N, C-alpha and C positions, 0 to 999 in steps of 0.2 A: 289803751296805752299799756305798754309792757310793765311788769312789776318793778324791774330795776329802774325804769324811767320814773315811776311813782316815788320810789325810794330816793332817787336822786333829786327829784323836785322837792320832796319834803326837807331834805338836807339843805337845799338852797334857800328855802323859806326860813328855816330856822336860822341859817346864817344871816339872812337878811334882817330878820327881827333882832337878832343879837346885835348886829351893827347899828340898828336903829336905836336900841336902848342905850347902847354904849356911846352913841354919838353925843357930842356936846351941843345942847340946844339952848337957846336963850330963854330967859324966864318969861319973856313976853309971848311964848308960843301959844297960839290959839287953836281952837278945835278945827278951824279951817285948815290951818297949817298941818295939823296932824292928819287930817283927811287927805290933804295933798301929798303929804309924805307917804301916807299909806298907799295911795294910788301909785305913787312913783315906785314904792317898793314892789308893789304888785307887777308894775310894768318891767321893773328890773328883773324880778323873779321870772316873769314870763319870757323876757328876752333871754335870760340866762338859760331857762329851760329849752327854749327854741334853739338857742346856740348849741346847747348840749346835744339836743336831738339831731340838729344839722351836723354837728361834729361826729356824732355816732354814725349818722347816715353816710356822711362823707367818709368816715373811717371804714364803714362796711363796704361802701361803693369802691373806695380806694383799695381795700383789701381784696374785694371781689375782682376789681379790675386788675390788680396786681397778680392775683391768683390765675385769672384768665390769661394774662400776659405771660406769666410763667408757664402756664399749661400750654399756651400757644408756642412759647419758645421751646419747651420740651418736645412738644409735638413736631415743631419745625426741625429741631435738632435730630429727633428720632427719624423724621422723614429724610433728612439730609444724610444721616448715618445709614439709614436703610437704602437710600438711593445710591450713596457712595459704595456701600457693600454690594448692592445689586449690580452696580456698574462694574465693580471689580470682578464680581462673579461672572457677569456677562462677558467681560474682557477675557477672563480666564477660560470661560466656556468657548468664546470665539477662538482664542489661541489654541485651546485643546482641539476644537473642531477643525481649525486650520491645519494643526499638526496631524490630526487624524486624516483630514482630506489629503494632505501632502503624503502621509504614509500610505493611504489608500491609492493615491495616484502613483506613488513609487512602486507599490505592490502591483497595481494594474500595468504600469509600464514594464515591470519585471516579467509579469505574466505575458504581456504582449510581446516583449522581446523573446521570451521563451517560445511563445507560439510561432513568432516569426522565424526563430532559429530552427524550431522543429519543422515548420513549413518549408524553410529553405533546405534543411537537411533531407526532408521527404522529397522535395522537388529535385534536389541534387541526386538523391538515390534513384528516384524515378527516371531522371534524365540519364544517369549512368546505366540504369537497367535497360532503358529504351535504346541507348547507344550500344550497349552490349548486345541486346536483342537484334538491333539493326546490323551490327557488325557480324553477328552470328548468321543472320538472314542473308547478309551480303556474301559471307563466306560459303554458306550453304548454296546460295544461288550460283555463286561462281563455281563451286564444286559441281553443281548440277549442269551448269553450262559447259564446264570442262568435260564432264562425263558424257554429256550429250554430244559435244563436239568430237570427243574421242570415239564414242559409239558410231557417230556419223562417219568419221574418218575410217574406222575399222570396217563399217558396213560398206563404204565406198571401195575400200581396198579389197574387201572380200568379194564385192560385186565385180570389180575389175578382174580379180583372180578367177572367179567363176566364169566370167565371159571369156577369159583367155582359155580356160579349160574347155569350154563349149566350142570355141573356135578350133581348138586342136582336135576335138572329136569330129567336128564337121570336116576338117581337112582329111582325117582318116576315112570318113565316109565318102568324101570326094575321091580319094585315091581308090576306094573300092567301087566307085561309080554307082553309089546308092542313088536311087531315083529321088527327085525333089519331092514327090508326093509322100514317100516314106519319111523323108527328113522333116517335112511339114507336120506329119503326124507325130514324129518323135519330139518335135519342139512344142507340141501342144497347140499348134495354130489351127489345126483342123477343127478341134472342139470349140474354139472361140468364134468361129464363123465370121460374121461381119466385123467383129471387134479384134480380129487377128492383127490388124495394122496398129492397134494400140499397145500390143505386146512389145516388150523390150527386145524380144528374140526375133521380131520380124525383120529388122535390118540384117541380121545374120543369115536369115533364110533368103532374103533378096540377093545377098552377096553369093550365097551358095549356088543359087540358080544361075547367076551370071557366070560363076566359075565352072559350073557343070556344063553349061552350054559351050564354053570355050575349050574344054578338055577334049583331046582326041579319043577315038574309040580304043579299047584295050587291044593290044596286038596279040595275035595267037602265036605262042612260042612253039617252035618245031621241036619234036622229040627225036633224037638220033638214037637208033637202036645199036646195041653193043653185041657183036658176034664173037663167038669163041671157037677156035679151031682145035683139032686134036693134036696132042703132043706125044710122039712115040718114044723119043729118047728119054733117058733118065733125067737129064738136065731140065728138059722141058717139063718132065713130070714134077720134079722138085719145085721148079719155078711155078708150076700150076698149084702145087700145095701151098706154097708161100702166098701166091695170089689169092687162093681160096681163104686162107687164114686171115689175110688182110681184109678181104671182102667181108668175111664174117664179123670181124671187129668193127668194120665201117658200118655194117648193118646195125649192130648193137648200139653204136654211138648215135646213129641216125634215129633209131627208135627212142633212145633216151632224150635226144634233142626234140623229137616230135612230141613226146609226153610233156616235157618241160614247156615247149612252145605252146602246146594245147592248153596247159594249165594257166600259163601266163596270159594267153589270149582270152581264156574264160574269165579270169580275174579282171582283165582290162575291159572286157565287154560288160561285166557287172558294174565296174566303176563308171563306165560310160553311161549305162542305163540309169544308175543312181544319180549321176551328175545331170543327165537330161531330165530326170524326174524332178530333181530339186529346182532346176531352172524353170521347168514348166509350172511347178507349183508356185514358185516365187512370182513368175509373170502373171499367173492367174490371180494370185492374191493381190498384187498391185492393181490389177484392173478392177477387182472387187472393191478395194479401198477407194479407188478413184470414183467408182460408181456410187459407193456409199456417201462419199464426200459431196458429190454432185447432188445426190438425192437430199442430203441434209441441207445443202445450200438452197435447193428449190423449196424445201419445207420452211426454212427460215425466211426466205423471201415471201412465201405465201403468208406466213405468220405476221411478218412486217406489214404486208399489204392489208391484212385484216385489221391490225392495230391502227394503221393509218386511216382506214375507212371508219373505224369506231371514233377516232379522234376528230375526224372531219364531221361526222354526225353530231358529236357532242358540241363542237364549236358552233355548228350551224344552229343547234338548239339554243345555245347561249345568245347568239346573235339575234335570233328571232325574238327572244325575250328582252334583248338589250341589257343583259346582265352586266353590271359594272365590272371593270377589271379588278377592282379591290376585292369584290366577292369571289370572283373566279380565282384570284390569287390565294384566297383563304380556302376555297373549295379544293384546290389542288394540293393543299397541305404545305404550301410554301411559307406561310406566315409562321408556322411553328418551327421552321428550320432556321429562321433568323438570317444571319450572314451567310449561311451555307445554302441558301435557297437556290443560288445560281448553279450549284453543283447537282441539283436534282434534274432528272430527265423530264420532269413535268414543267420545268422553267421554259423549255422550248415551246411547249403548248401555250403557256401564258403569253410569251412574246408574240407568237403568231396570232393569238386571239386579240391581244391589245391592238395590234396593227389593223386587223379587220374591223374591230369595234370602232375605233376612231374614224376609219374610212366610212363605215356605215353611218355614224353620227353626222359626219360632214355631208353625206349624201342626203340625209333626212332633214337636217336643219341648216 
């Protein structure tokens, strides 16, 4: 038992005995009564002690319970305050996060808008650049076409002019009754041999031969001699002097005209020879160009035939292995081209193989 409980019990006993002594008892009290009273006092003291202990225990229990309740209340209140504060903080954080997200979204939208604007500007600049380049290319091409047309027209006009000059020369030669063999040599047809008919000058030669055969032989001009008689009288002598002077002047004029005519004739002959040389060279060059183009065409045809033979061999190899069109499509590099696969020259091979493949499959299965 605790010390303060012992002290309390002692006080209770003293109080009980005091009450017992002070109590009014009858004179006829016996020892039995005293014993009974003593026992009763003990029971009362014990009951009182037990009551005090129970009261203390109840007080302690009540205090402990009250303390625990208060502690629980405080804990509950603390938890509630903490939860409320946490909830407010979470709300604030959520609001801040939402605001930050909105700001980030706005910033992202602004950046996206800037990117779109830059992309649109870049695309517009590129389109303008492409359009400008296309317009420049169109103008350049138009200028080239116009220049080519002008050159073709000038060449055609020059060709017509040269042909007219050549025809004029041939007329002069026809007037001089130059033999067709010499004309043929002058036109460069003799050197061409079997290809003479391919020359642009050949029609002129044919016409010259026809005109030459139609022309009459050159007439022989009669020369009438001039006789001079002797003059005896003075008048006849003076007349003879004047006639001699006139004749001398005529001879001088004739010589001058002869020199001029010879010089002019020489220049004309040089021009004719230069013209004929130019026409011969031009005709020969045209024939060479035609031959070169024909040889190039033959070479290209041979190359095409060789490529076709290789393609056929390759397709037959695939057919023998029954290689699927999908693999062939990939082998031909068409898969990498995507939508532009149909623009590839290999797409034709793929189509041809696909037709032959399914035909072979139908035959086998």
